[in-house]
LUMTIDO-694916 format. One record per residue: x, y, z of N, C-alpha, C in turn. Coordinates in pm, whole numbers, padded with zeros to 5 digits, always signed. Layout:
BEGIN
XYZXYZXYZ/...
//
This chain:
BEGIN
+01324+01200+00705+01208+01124+00664+01183+01006+00760/+01059+00997+00802+01018+00888+00889+00903+00807+00834/+00900+00683+00864+00789+00594+00824+00713+00558+00950/+00582+00566+00946+00495+00541+01061+00401+00423+01029/+00380+00338+01125+00297+00225+01109+00199+00209+01225/+00082+00156+01195-00010+00100+01296-00026-00046+01259/+00014-00134+01348+00002-00278+01333-00117-00323+01410/-00216-00376+01338-00349-00400+01400-00377-00549+01402/-00410-00598+01520-00438-00737+01534-00593-00748+01544/-00650-00832+01462-00801-00846+01457-00847-00985+01468/-00964-01006+01520-01036-01130+01524-01128-01127+01408/-01121-01228+01316-01207-01231+01197-01339-01295+01228/-01449-01224+01207-01582-01270+01238-01646-01349+01124/-01603-01320+01004-01655-01392+00885-01539-01438+00795/-01556-01546+00722-01452-01590+00630-01433-01490+00523/-01310-01473+00470-01280-01381+00361-01200-01451+00254/-01248-01446+00137-01168-01501+00025-01054-01401-00008/-00940-01453-00044-00817-01371-00056-00838-01257-00155/-00916-01271-00258-00934-01162-00356-01024-01053-00302/-01091-01074-00191-01176-00974-00132-01112-00900-00013/-00996-00949+00032-00938-00895+00153-00905-00749+00146/-00838-00708+00036-00785-00571+00027-00908-00468+00025/-01012-00506-00049-01129-00419-00056-01192-00405+00087/-01203-00516+00158-01269-00511+00289-01186-00435+00391/-01055-00450+00387-00966-00369+00479-00980-00225+00442/-00976-00192+00312-00990-00054+00269-01123+00008+00315/-01231-00064+00299-01361-00011+00342-01365+00005+00496/-01295-00084+00569-01290-00071+00717-01214+00055+00758/-01103+00081+00687-01029+00203+00720-01107+00326+00687/-01175+00324+00571-01252+00443+00531-01363+00471+00631/-01435+00363+00674-01537+00389+00776-01482+00443+00907/-01364+00396+00945-01298+00440+01069-01266+00590+01055/-01222+00633+00936-01191+00774+00915-01305+00869+00941/-01430+00816+00932-01548+00902+00956-01559+00943+01098/-01486+00881+01187-01490+00916+01332-01408+01043+01361/-01335+01094+01264-01247+01210+01284-01266+01311+01178/-01285+01438+01217-01320+01543+01121-01210+01561+01016/-01084+01562+01061-00970+01581+00967-00959+01468+00869/-00984+01344+00920-00969+01230+00831-01092+01218+00738/-01207+01267+00786-01325+01269+00694-01299+01362+00580/-01239+01477+00607-01206+01570+00496-01105+01508+00405/-01003+01441+00460-00903+01375+00375-00966+01273+00287/-01055+01190+00343-01123+01088+00264-01199+01145+00149/-01251+01262+00166-01339+01323+00063-01260+01401-00044/-01128+01413-00030-01051+01483-00127-01001+01394-00239/-00978+01454-00354-00918+01381-00467-00765+01380-00444/-00697+01295-00523-00550+01295-00518-00496+01191-00416/-00370+01198-00394-00298+01105-00307-00339+01124-00161/-00361+01010-00093-00392+01015+00052-00267+00982+00137/-00163+00931+00072-00032+00916+00139-00038+00809+00247/-00123+00710+00232-00109+00594+00316-00137+00469+00232/-00091+00357+00286-00107+00224+00221-00124+00122+00326/-00183+00011+00293-00203-00092+00394-00175-00230+00334/-00143-00325+00423-00109-00463+00386-00238-00541+00372/-00219-00670+00340-00324-00772+00353-00313-00832+00493/-00391-00943+00508-00393-01014+00631-00275-01105+00646/-00221-01118+00762-00110-01214+00789-00146-01292+00920/-00116-01421+00928-00048-01502+00828-00132-01538+00713/-00066-01568+00602-00139-01604+00479-00203-01743+00493/-00315-01759+00424-00388-01884+00426-00361-01958+00293/-00312-02082+00304-00271-02156+00182-00395-02193+00098/-00513-02206+00167-00631-02244+00086-00702-02122+00031/-00644-02005+00047-00692-01881-00012-00817-01820+00056/-00863-01883+00165-00972-01828+00244-00927-01798+00391/-00948-01675+00431-00914-01643+00572-01035-01687+00656/-01002-01755+00768-01107-01829+00840-01165-01745+00955/-01303-01749+00965-01371-01690+01083-01322-01760+01208/-01301-01675+01311-01257-01731+01443-01102-01730+01456/-01034-01693+01347-00886-01689+01360-00846-01538+01381/-00723-01529+01431-00661-01393+01457-00560-01363+01350/-00563-01243+01296-00472-01199+01190-00423-01061+01217/-00322-01019+01141-00261-00890+01157-00261-00818+01019/-00288-00686+01018-00258-00608+00902-00198-00474+00949/-00133-00411+00854-00053-00288+00884-00099-00171+00799/-00120-00057+00863-00138+00067+00793-00009+00148+00802/+00032+00204+00688+00163+00272+00687+00146+00407+00619/+00221+00509+00677+00213+00643+00622+00341+00714+00651/+00379+00813+00563+00485+00898+00597+00448+01014+00688/+00317+01025+00713+00262+01134+00798+00223+01072+00935/+00298+01112+01033+00270+01061+01171+00136+01102+01220/+00092+01223+01184-00041+01273+01231-00153+01183+01179/-00136+01128+01057-00241+01035+01008-00248+00915+01097/-00135+00852+01126-00134+00734+01203-00186+00761+01346/-00146+00872+01403-00194+00911+01537-00350+00929+01540/-00402+00984+01432-00546+01007+01427-00628+00880+01391/-00573+00797+01311-00650+00681+01265-00654+00570+01375/-00556+00565+01464-00555+00459+01567-00681+00465+01658/-00713+00580+01717-00834+00583+01801-00963+00558+01723/-00959+00595+01593-01080+00573+01513-01100+00420+01490/-00994+00354+01463-01000+00204+01443-01049+00137+01572/-00994+00181+01682-01040+00121+01810-01192+00125+01831/-01251+00232+01776-01400+00249+01794-01477+00172+01693/-01415+00128+01583-01489+00073+01472-01494-00081+01482/-01606-00130+01534-01627-00273+01546-01734-00309+01439/-01694-00376+01331-01789-00403+01224-01819-00552+01214/-01885-00598+01107-01932-00732+01096-01821-00832+01061/-01700-00775+01022-01587-00865+00979-01475-00861+01076/-01435-00743+01119-01312-00728+01204-01351-00683+01347/-01290-00751+01441-01296-00704+01582-01145-00679+01626/-01118-00554+01657-00977-00521+01694-00944-00572+01829/-00830-00637+01835-00780-00694+01962-00667-00608+02013/-00581-00552+01928-00465-00475+01974-00418-00389+01859/-00352-00279+01894-00289-00189+01797-00155-00148+01850/-00053-00158+01768+00082-00117+01806+00131-00017+01703/+00188+00095+01754+00244+00195+01662+00394+00185+01667/+00453+00196+01541+00596+00198+01523+00638+00313+01430/+00763+00357+01455+00817+00472+01380+00961+00431+01340/+00997+00455+01211+01132+00423+01158+01189+00540+01084/+01317+00568+01105+01383+00668+01021+01428+00606+00891/+01459+00691+00793+01496+00647+00660+01631+00567+00666/+01633+00451+00598+01752+00374+00587+01778+00343+00441/+01900+00297+00415+01936+00266+00277+01860+00142+00230/+01790+00158+00119+01707+00040+00063+01773-00013-00055/+01802-00141-00051+01866-00212-00160+01757-00258-00265/+01648-00313-00209+01541-00366-00293+01407-00349-00226/+01302-00343-00305+01170-00343-00257+01098-00469-00311/+01013-00529-00227+00932-00644-00268+00784-00607-00244/+00704-00616-00342+00562-00591-00325+00493-00706-00258/+00424-00674-00141+00354-00780-00067+00207-00786-00112/+00158-00672-00162+00030-00670-00230+00053-00630-00376/-00037-00671-00470-00008-00639-00616-00004-00486-00632/+00086-00441-00719+00083-00298-00757-00004-00286-00882/-00062-00167-00900-00154-00143-01006-00105-00024-01090/-00090-00045-01220-00056+00062-01316-00156+00057-01430/-00217+00170-01463-00310+00171-01572-00260+00254-01685/-00283+00204-01809-00239+00277-01931-00371+00300-02008/-00403+00429-02026-00532+00460-02093-00651+00385-02042/-00655+00378-01906-00770+00315-01843-00769+00163-01834/-00664+00104-01890-00647-00042-01885-00519-00083-01810/-00518-00203-01749-00402-00239-01673-00281-00263-01758/-00162-00226-01707-00038-00256-01769-00019-00404-01772/+00016-00456-01895+00035-00602-01914+00168-00617-01993/+00254-00715-01946+00382-00734-02017+00368-00777-02156/+00256-00840-02194+00239-00887-02332+00192-00773-02421/+00146-00663-02367+00090-00557-02446+00169-00425-02436/+00246-00406-02326+00320-00285-02298+00463-00319-02262/+00554-00225-02296+00697-00250-02262+00732-00207-02117/+00846-00258-02078+00894-00231-01940+00934-00089-01922/+00983-00018-02026+01025+00124-02014+00904+00204-01975/+00786+00175-02030+00660+00244-01998+00630+00220-01850/+00641+00095-01809+00615+00062-01662+00709+00138-01571/+00837+00139-01607+00931+00215-01520+00906+00357-01513/+00861+00417-01627+00831+00560-01631+00713+00589-01539/+00608+00504-01544+00491+00525-01462+00521+00511-01313/+00600+00409-01280+00635+00385-01140+00719+00506-01087/+00813+00554-01165+00896+00662-01121+00814+00789-01110/+00733+00817-01215+00654+00938-01215+00557+00945-01096/+00495+00833-01061+00407+00828-00951+00477+00856-00819/+00589+00792-00799+00670+00817-00677+00722+00963-00669/+00762+01015-00783+00813+01153-00786+00702+01254-00748/+00580+01231-00799+00470+01323-00770+00434+01319-00620/+00435+01196-00564+00404+01184-00423+00514+01257-00335/+00637+01234-00373+00748+01303-00300+00739+01450-00305/+00715+01502-00420+00702+01651-00437+00585+01711-00362/+00475+01630-00361+00356+01680-00292+00379+01683-00143/+00446+01577-00093+00476+01562+00050+00578+01664+00102/+00687+01679+00027+00805+01751+00080+00833+01878+00006/+00768+01899-00104+00785+02029-00175+00917+02042-00242/+00985+01930-00275+01115+01934-00341+01112+01873-00479/+01189+01923-00573+01202+01868-00708+01296+01743-00701/+01273+01656-00790+01359+01538-00807+01418+01538-00940/+01552+01541-00949+01624+01542-01079+01687+01406-01104/+01597+01314-01143+01640+01177-01164+01547+01114-01270/+01606+01038-01364+01524+00972-01468+01443+00859-01410/+01506+00780-01325+01435+00667-01259+01507+00629-01134/+01432+00600-01028+01492+00549-00902+01511+00399-00906/+01467+00335-01013+01467+00190-01023+01582+00146-01112/+01667+00058-01060+01777+00000-01138+01730-00120-01221/+01637-00195-01160+01587-00318-01231+01458-00361-01164/+01370-00425-01244+01244-00475-01192+01221-00615-01247/+01171-00705-01159+01151-00841-01192+01013-00884-01149/+00928-00919-01242+00794-00963-01208+00796-01102-01142/+00714-01114-01041+00714-01242-00962+00593-01328-00992/+00502-01279-01078+00379-01362-01112+00383-01397-01255/+00331-01515-01289+00320-01556-01427+00196-01503-01498/+00095-01474-01423-00028-01413-01478-00075-01305-01386/-00161-01211-01435-00203-01102-01351-00273-01151-01223/-00258-01073-01118-00321-01099-00987-00448-01020-00976/-00548-01079-00919-00684-01019-00917-00716-00972-00774/-00767-00844-00768-00826-00799-00641-00965-00747-00682/-01063-00781-00598-01199-00732-00622-01217-00592-00569/-01289-00512-00637-01312-00373-00595-01435-00320-00664/-01538-00282-00588-01664-00230-00641-01719-00310-00756/-01724-00439-00736-01784-00536-00832-01706-00551-00963/-01581-00511-00960-01496-00535-01077-01369-00604-01029/-01296-00653-01129-01164-00718-01095-01052-00623-01138/-00971-00582-01037-00857-00501-01060-00737-00593-01076/-00657-00572-01183-00549-00656-01214-00416-00591-01177/-00326-00664-01113-00202-00609-01072-00091-00710-01084/+00032-00675-01033+00148-00764-01040+00227-00755-00912/+00305-00852-00883+00403-00840-00774+00542-00841-00837/+00634-00770-00770+00765-00754-00827+00878-00744-00725/+00995-00774-00764+01118-00738-00687+01181-00626-00759/+01211-00517-00691+01258-00393-00752+01394-00357-00690/+01494-00344-00773+01628-00307-00732+01639-00153-00740/+01684-00095-00632+01685+00056-00620+01824+00111-00647/+01832+00218-00718+01957+00291-00738+02011+00344-00606/+02144+00366-00601+02204+00399-00469+02209+00548-00444/+02187+00634-00539+02198+00776-00519+02094+00827-00418/+02118+00947-00367+02032+01001-00261+01884+01022-00306/+01870+01074-00425+01732+01102-00469+01656+00972-00494/+01719+00874-00546+01654+00743-00567+01612+00683-00432/+01699+00696-00336+01668+00645-00202+01550+00715-00139/+01542+00846-00159+01427+00920-00105+01293+00875-00172/+01302+00849-00304+01182+00803-00374+01145+00661-00325/+01241+00577-00304+01214+00445-00261+01152+00445-00123/+01198+00533-00036+01141+00541+00092+00997+00602+00090/+00974+00690-00005+00840+00745-00023+00745+00628-00065/+00794+00539-00158+00715+00422-00199+00685+00335-00079/+00786+00313+00004+00768+00228+00120+00660+00282+00213/+00657+00411+00228+00562+00474+00318+00428+00506+00261/+00423+00523+00129+00294+00568+00067+00239+00471-00037/+00321+00368-00071+00274+00266-00165+00334+00287-00302/+00346+00181-00378+00391+00184-00517+00276+00198-00613/+00290+00288-00705+00191+00309-00812+00051+00350-00760/-00054+00293-00805-00192+00342-00787-00270+00260-00687/-00388+00318-00646-00484+00249-00555-00425+00207-00425/-00338+00289-00367-00274+00256-00239-00375+00267-00125/-00453+00375-00123-00546+00395-00009-00677+00320-00032/-00716+00294-00157-00840+00219-00183-00828+00068-00161/-00715+00011-00210-00695-00132-00205-00566-00180-00129/-00490-00082-00085-00359-00121-00028-00265-00175-00132/-00292-00139-00260-00205-00191-00370-00067-00130-00355/+00032-00210-00385+00171-00160-00387+00228-00149-00246/+00182-00227-00148+00239-00227-00018+00372-00310-00025/+00479-00252+00016+00614-00308-00005+00686-00346+00120/+00771-00441+00108+00874-00473+00210+01009-00433+00157/+01087-00370+00246+01217-00324+00204+01328-00411+00246/+01425-00433+00159+01552-00506+00189+01653-00398+00222/+01694-00386+00347+01782-00276+00388+01928-00320+00398/+02014-00226+00391+02160-00254+00404+02205-00198+00537/
//
């Protein structure tokens, strides 16, 4: 298993409020995909797209990313062909918000993951509504997170997973839900520190999450983009 990244340096042409960043990056990637026939077909399909993206870095303390500044965001996938195809498309896509200055590609082999930290909020929906700790229990959350990772892994690699949960423990890092704007609505999510079980199947699922995102809306909003603590 390999993780593939495109690290993109951009010049910001317009200010962006932090709650709008994920939607704007997602729209930028989607428009870039229209430059490639295979990626256009992928964009039009239902189901998992198997990529996820970060927000802008460095973070802005005043919650507004400033026009005229240079920032970095990362697109990550377990499919190297996706990264290889999206890079030239992004180079061609100069829009009203982002001007690409540089793109760097990286590739990593699977390593032992002790913990995952979500850098963008993860999104889990229960009957069409966001999971909330005041309304839903943590067992339900763990089941949804594991089930989502398991489905992605089986779809990607064609292997069954015989494990109840790849997560040993989860710790929410926010006191109230985090908001991302998307298609004129507010999507609510959470950030978390997740401790991973040590067995082989749990490690494979954790690496799948690292490469394809935790939970839902990974390709639309970059939700569930994680940093791994390796051993």
